[in-house]
C-alpha positions as CSV (number, residue, x, y, z in Angstrom):
1,M,9.2,-9.0,-11.7
2,K,9.6,-6.3,-14.2
3,S,12.7,-4.5,-15.4
4,D,14.3,-1.6,-13.5
5,E,12.9,0.9,-16.0
6,S,9.2,0.0,-15.5
7,L,6.8,0.9,-12.8
8,W,6.0,-1.7,-10.1
9,N,2.7,-2.2,-8.4
10,A,2.3,-3.0,-4.6
11,D,2.5,-6.7,-5.2
12,D,5.8,-6.4,-7.1
13,V,7.3,-4.2,-4.3
14,G,6.0,-6.6,-1.6
15,K,7.7,-9.5,-3.3
16,Y,10.9,-7.4,-3.7
17,L,11.0,-6.5,0.0
18,N,9.4,-9.7,1.2
19,V,6.6,-8.0,3.0
20,S,2.8,-7.9,2.6
21,K,0.8,-5.5,0.4
22,D,-0.8,-4.2,3.6
23,T,2.7,-3.3,4.9
24,I,3.5,-1.5,1.7
25,Y,0.3,0.7,2.0
26,R,1.1,1.4,5.7
27,W,4.7,2.5,4.7
28,I,3.2,4.8,2.1
29,E,1.3,6.6,4.9
30,T,3.6,6.4,7.8
31,K,7.2,6.3,6.4
32,Q,6.6,8.3,3.2
33,M,7.6,5.5,0.9
34,P,8.1,7.0,-2.6
35,T,5.2,6.3,-4.9
36,V,3.0,7.7,-7.6
37,R,-0.8,7.4,-7.6
38,V,-2.3,6.7,-11.0
39,G,-6.1,6.4,-10.8
40,K,-6.7,3.9,-8.0
41,K,-3.3,2.3,-8.2
42,W,0.0,3.0,-6.4
43,L,3.0,2.6,-8.6
44,F,6.7,2.5,-7.7
45,R,10.1,2.8,-9.3
46,K,12.8,0.3,-8.1
47,E,15.5,2.9,-8.0
48,E,13.3,5.2,-5.8
49,I,12.5,2.3,-3.5
50,D,16.2,1.4,-3.2
51,A,17.1,5.0,-2.5
52,W,14.3,5.2,0.2
53,L,15.7,2.1,1.8
54,D,19.2,3.5,1.9
55,S,18.0,6.8,3.4
56,M,16.0,4.9,6.1
57,K,19.2,2.9,7.0
58,S,21.5,5.8,7.1
59,T,19.3,8.2,9.0
60,S,17.8,5.7,11.5
61,N,21.0,4.5,13.2
62,G,19.3,1.2,14.0
63,E,16.1,2.9,15.2
64,E,12.8,2.9,13.3
65,R,12.0,6.2,11.8
């Protein structure tokens, strides 16, 4: 995996979160996962993914958003 300062691709995020690439793409659409589209690629910043996860936990109260 890459350093915290670099952009990750969907494979990197999937490995980080232990989910499939298909799940990542579904979360982009349904759960508004933070990402940037560059050409045909989705790119992610680790700190934004971590903040997104924290916001999902704190606002969901155990229920899926």
